[in-house]
N, CA and C of each residue as an Amber inpcrd file, in Angstrom:
protein
   279
 -12.7070000  12.2840000   7.0080000 -11.7710000  12.9860000   6.1710000
 -11.5260000  14.4070000   6.6880000 -12.6260000  15.0850000   7.0740000
 -12.4980000  16.4470000   7.5860000 -11.7000000  16.4640000   8.8850000
 -11.9310000  15.4670000   9.7480000 -11.1810000  15.4120000  11.0110000
  -9.6940000  15.2310000  10.7410000  -9.3730000  14.3930000   9.7670000
  -7.9720000  14.1820000   9.4130000  -7.3590000  15.4770000   8.8940000
  -8.1070000  16.1960000   8.0640000  -7.6180000  17.4750000   7.5430000
  -7.3900000  18.4670000   8.6720000  -8.3370000  18.5460000   9.6120000
  -8.1840000  19.4590000  10.7510000  -6.9850000  19.0720000  11.6120000
  -6.8340000  17.7820000  11.8630000  -5.7140000  17.3200000  12.6820000
  -4.3860000  17.6270000  11.9950000  -4.3310000  17.4020000  10.6950000
  -3.1190000  17.6830000   9.9390000  -2.8050000  19.1800000   9.9550000
  -3.8340000  19.9950000   9.7850000  -3.6510000  21.4470000   9.8140000
  -3.1420000  21.8980000  11.1750000  -3.7580000  21.3780000  12.2380000
  -3.3390000  21.7480000  13.5870000  -1.8890000  21.3390000  13.8370000
  -1.5060000  20.1500000  13.3800000  -0.1290000  19.6840000  13.5430000
   0.8350000  20.5880000  12.7780000   0.4670000  20.9600000  11.5660000
   1.3270000  21.8430000  10.7690000   1.5070000  23.1910000  11.4490000
   0.4450000  23.6840000  12.0440000   0.5350000  24.9660000  12.7470000
   1.4660000  24.8520000  13.9400000   1.3610000  23.7510000  14.6760000
   2.2480000  23.5520000  15.8370000   3.7020000  23.4710000  15.3970000
   3.9630000  22.7540000  14.3170000   5.3270000  22.6260000  13.8190000
   5.8510000  23.9890000  13.3770000   5.0120000  24.7410000  12.6590000
   5.4420000  26.0680000  12.2010000   5.6830000  26.9970000  13.3760000
   4.8340000  26.9270000  14.3740000   5.0100000  27.7840000  15.5510000
   6.2980000  27.4270000  16.2720000   6.6100000  26.1300000  16.3600000
   7.8500000  25.7070000  17.0050000   9.0510000  26.1590000  16.1860000
   8.9330000  26.0630000  14.8850000  10.0430000  26.4420000  14.0160000
  10.2680000  27.9490000  14.0200000   9.2550000  28.6930000  14.3760000
   9.3810000  30.1530000  14.3810000  10.2160000  30.6480000  15.5440000
  10.6920000  29.7440000  16.3610000  11.5790000  30.1260000  17.4470000
  10.8640000  30.8000000  18.5990000   9.6330000  30.4100000  18.8310000
   8.8990000  30.9590000  19.9630000   8.4530000  32.3900000  19.7640000
   8.3330000  32.8150000  18.5200000   7.8620000  34.1710000  18.2630000
   6.4680000  34.3520000  18.8490000   6.2300000  35.5210000  19.3860000
   4.9250000  35.8310000  19.9280000   4.0050000  36.2340000  18.7850000
   2.8480000  35.6000000  18.7310000   1.8780000  35.9330000  17.7020000
   1.0980000  37.1630000  18.1290000   0.6880000  37.9880000  17.1930000
  -0.0390000  39.2060000  17.5550000  -1.4020000  38.8760000  18.1540000
  -1.8680000  39.7170000  19.0740000  -3.1770000  39.4800000  19.6730000
  -4.2830000  39.7560000  18.6580000  -5.4540000  39.2200000  18.9310000
  -6.6030000  39.4760000  18.0670000  -7.1190000  40.8830000  18.3310000
  -7.6090000  41.5250000  17.2930000  -8.1100000  42.8890000  17.4300000
  -9.5550000  42.9410000  17.9050000 -10.2660000  41.8140000  17.8280000
 -11.6610000  41.7460000  18.2490000 -12.0340000  40.2810000  18.4850000
 -13.1750000  40.0180000  19.1210000 -13.6140000  38.6310000  19.2520000
 -13.7970000  37.9350000  17.8920000 -14.2890000  38.6600000  16.8900000
 -14.4450000  38.0740000  15.5520000 -13.0860000  37.7110000  14.9560000
 -12.0990000  38.5550000  15.1720000 -10.7400000  38.2770000  14.7010000
 -10.1720000  37.0600000  15.4310000 -10.4690000  36.9380000  16.7180000
 -10.0130000  35.7730000  17.4860000 -10.5950000  34.4940000  16.9000000
 -11.8930000  34.5140000  16.5580000 -12.5160000  33.3410000  15.9260000
 -11.8200000  33.0350000  14.6000000 -11.5800000  34.0580000  13.8030000
 -10.9390000  33.8600000  12.5050000  -9.5480000  33.2470000  12.6600000
  -8.8010000  33.6820000  13.6480000  -7.4310000  33.1850000  13.8490000
  -7.3790000  31.8290000  14.5570000  -8.3390000  31.5660000  15.4300000
  -8.2680000  30.3500000  16.2300000  -9.1540000  29.2140000  15.7830000
 -10.1590000  29.5080000  14.9460000 -11.1600000  28.4730000  14.6400000
 -11.4460000  28.2990000  13.1490000 -11.3590000  29.3680000  12.3910000
 -11.8900000  29.3830000  11.0320000 -11.2020000  28.4240000  10.0640000
  -9.9920000  27.9970000  10.3530000  -9.3600000  27.0640000   9.4080000
 -10.0620000  25.7110000   9.4160000 -10.6660000  25.3450000  10.5350000
 -11.4520000  24.1030000  10.6030000 -12.9510000  24.3760000  10.5390000
 -13.3800000  25.5250000  11.0430000 -14.7960000  25.8880000  11.0930000
 -14.9880000  27.1740000  10.2970000 -15.0530000  27.0550000   8.9770000
 -15.1730000  28.2400000   8.1260000 -16.4060000  29.0620000   8.4720000
 -17.4760000  28.3950000   8.8090000 -18.6960000  29.0870000   9.2120000
 -19.0210000  28.6980000  10.6430000 -19.3850000  29.6820000  11.4460000
 -19.7160000  29.3810000  12.8370000 -21.1510000  28.8990000  13.0180000
 -21.9430000  28.8400000  11.9360000 -23.3650000  28.5070000  12.0500000
 -23.6030000  27.1390000  12.6960000 -22.8300000  26.1420000  12.3080000
 -23.0060000  24.8020000  12.8940000 -22.6750000  24.8170000  14.3820000
 -21.6620000  25.5640000  14.7520000 -21.2750000  25.6800000  16.1530000
 -22.3680000  26.4000000  16.9310000 -22.8680000  27.4900000  16.3690000
 -23.8930000  28.2760000  17.0620000 -25.1660000  27.4610000  17.2860000
 -25.5180000  26.6010000  16.3270000 -26.7070000  25.7530000  16.5050000
 -26.5380000  24.7760000  17.6540000 -25.3030000  24.3980000  17.9670000
 -25.0450000  23.4370000  19.0450000 -25.1000000  24.0740000  20.4330000
 -24.9920000  25.3830000  20.5030000 -24.9980000  26.0860000  21.7960000
 -26.4340000  26.1700000  22.2990000 -26.7030000  25.6600000  23.4940000
 -28.0820000  25.6480000  23.9920000 -28.6300000  27.0570000  24.2460000
 -29.9280000  27.1730000  24.1250000 -30.6250000  28.4400000  24.3940000
 -30.8120000  28.5900000  25.8940000 -29.8760000  29.2540000  26.5220000
 -29.9000000  29.4840000  27.9620000 -29.6770000  30.9730000  28.2130000
 -29.7830000  31.3950000  29.4700000 -29.4400000  32.7840000  29.7580000
 -27.9310000  32.9690000  29.5750000 -27.5060000  34.2210000  29.5140000
 -26.0950000  34.5170000  29.2090000 -25.1190000  33.8080000  30.1390000
 -25.4050000  33.8080000  31.4220000 -24.4780000  33.2050000  32.3900000
 -24.3280000  31.7070000  32.1630000 -25.4380000  31.0180000  31.9710000
 -25.3850000  29.5590000  31.7630000 -24.8040000  29.2180000  30.3970000
 -25.1360000  30.0190000  29.3940000 -24.5810000  29.7940000  28.0640000
 -23.0760000  30.0220000  28.0690000 -22.6110000  31.0540000  28.7740000
 -21.1700000  31.3200000  28.8810000 -20.4590000  30.1500000  29.5590000
 -21.0650000  29.5990000  30.5990000 -20.4700000  28.4470000  31.2880000
 -20.4030000  27.2460000  30.3480000 -21.4590000  27.0290000  29.5710000
 -21.4810000  25.9120000  28.6150000 -20.3770000  26.0900000  27.5810000
 -20.2380000  27.3110000  27.0480000 -19.2160000  27.5860000  26.0300000
 -17.8170000  27.3970000  26.6220000 -17.5840000  27.8820000  27.8490000
 -16.2680000  27.7140000  28.4990000 -15.9310000  26.2360000  28.6520000
 -16.9030000  25.4520000  29.0960000 -16.6690000  24.0120000  29.2870000
 -16.3650000  23.3450000  27.9410000 -17.1110000  23.7090000  26.9260000
 -16.8770000  23.1570000  25.5920000 -15.4750000  23.5190000  25.0990000
 -15.1240000  24.7900000  25.2260000 -13.8300000  25.2600000  24.7300000
 -12.6570000  24.6520000  25.5060000 -12.8670000  24.3430000  26.7680000
 -11.7900000  23.7620000  27.5770000 -11.3160000  22.4270000  27.0100000
 -12.2220000  21.6800000  26.4030000 -11.8470000  20.3760000  25.8620000
 -11.7210000  20.3410000  24.3530000 -11.8340000  21.4880000  23.7090000
 -11.8040000  21.5410000  22.2480000 -10.4630000  22.0840000  21.7690000
  -9.8410000  21.4250000  20.7870000  -8.5750000  21.9390000  20.2770000
  -8.7760000  23.2830000  19.5860000  -7.7770000  24.1090000  19.7060000
  -7.8510000  25.4540000  19.1300000  -6.4580000  25.8120000  18.6270000
  -6.4020000  26.4540000  17.4870000  -5.1000000  26.8370000  16.9420000
  -4.3840000  27.8580000  17.8060000  -5.1440000  28.6550000  18.5420000
  -4.5710000  29.7010000  19.3830000  -5.2450000  29.6670000  20.7560000
  -4.7250000  28.8520000  21.6470000  -5.2990000  28.7500000  22.9960000
  -5.3260000  30.1020000  23.7100000  -4.3790000  30.9740000  23.3820000
  -4.3510000  32.2860000  24.0180000  -5.5620000  33.1440000  23.6450000
  -6.2530000  32.7660000  22.5760000  -7.4160000  33.5260000  22.1270000
  -8.7450000  32.9510000  22.6280000  -8.6920000  31.8420000  23.3570000
  -9.9360000  31.1980000  23.7910000 -10.8870000  32.1400000  24.5300000
 -10.4170000  32.9960000  25.4430000 -11.3770000  33.8940000  26.1030000
 -12.1230000  34.8020000  25.1190000 -11.4240000  35.3150000  24.1220000
 -12.0810000  36.1640000  23.1250000 -13.0100000  35.3500000  22.2230000
 -12.6220000  34.1270000  21.9130000 -13.4770000  33.2520000  21.1100000
 -14.7510000  32.9350000  21.8800000 -14.6080000  32.6710000  23.1720000
 -15.7780000  32.4140000  24.0140000 -16.7120000  33.6170000  23.9950000
 -16.1650000  34.8220000  24.0840000 -16.9760000  36.0380000  24.0340000
 -17.6950000  36.1600000  22.6930000 -16.9860000  35.8600000  21.6270000
 -17.5660000  35.9120000  20.2890000 -18.7490000  34.9440000  20.1810000
 -18.5440000  33.7140000  20.6300000 -19.6210000  32.7180000  20.5620000
 -20.8010000  33.1070000  21.4410000 -20.5120000  33.6870000  22.5890000
 -21.5830000  34.1320000  23.4870000 -22.4130000  35.2200000  22.8040000
 -21.7500000  36.1950000  22.2090000 -22.4610000  37.2860000  21.5280000
 -23.2560000  36.7710000  20.3380000 -22.6450000  35.9170000  19.5330000
 -23.3060000  35.4130000  18.3200000 -24.4590000  34.4590000  18.6200000
 -24.4410000  33.8290000  19.8070000 -25.4840000  32.8470000  20.1190000
 -26.6630000  33.4410000  20.8770000 -26.6690000  34.7490000  21.0800000
 -27.8180000  35.3920000  21.7370000 -29.0280000  35.2470000  20.8360000
 -30.1380000  34.8070000  21.4530000 -31.3600000  34.5930000  20.6480000
 -32.4690000  35.4260000  21.1950000
């Protein structure tokens, strides 16, 4: 049910973005803002995501997050680099 809701939400966002006539969306003001704009409609809390990120050094964890994000749908693909930074910072243990 949640996957269907996320898919429906993502589709609605794409339709609205197309209907907006190609308007440029404002950039995120911070990595946390990028997460809020690109992920929070499906992932209200990042805790479940953070638990899935392996405990590795920063370089290996960043590579893992990049690989994960490359195949994961996101409402704002332009914000993925900032979202990756946010997840990297939040997953430091």
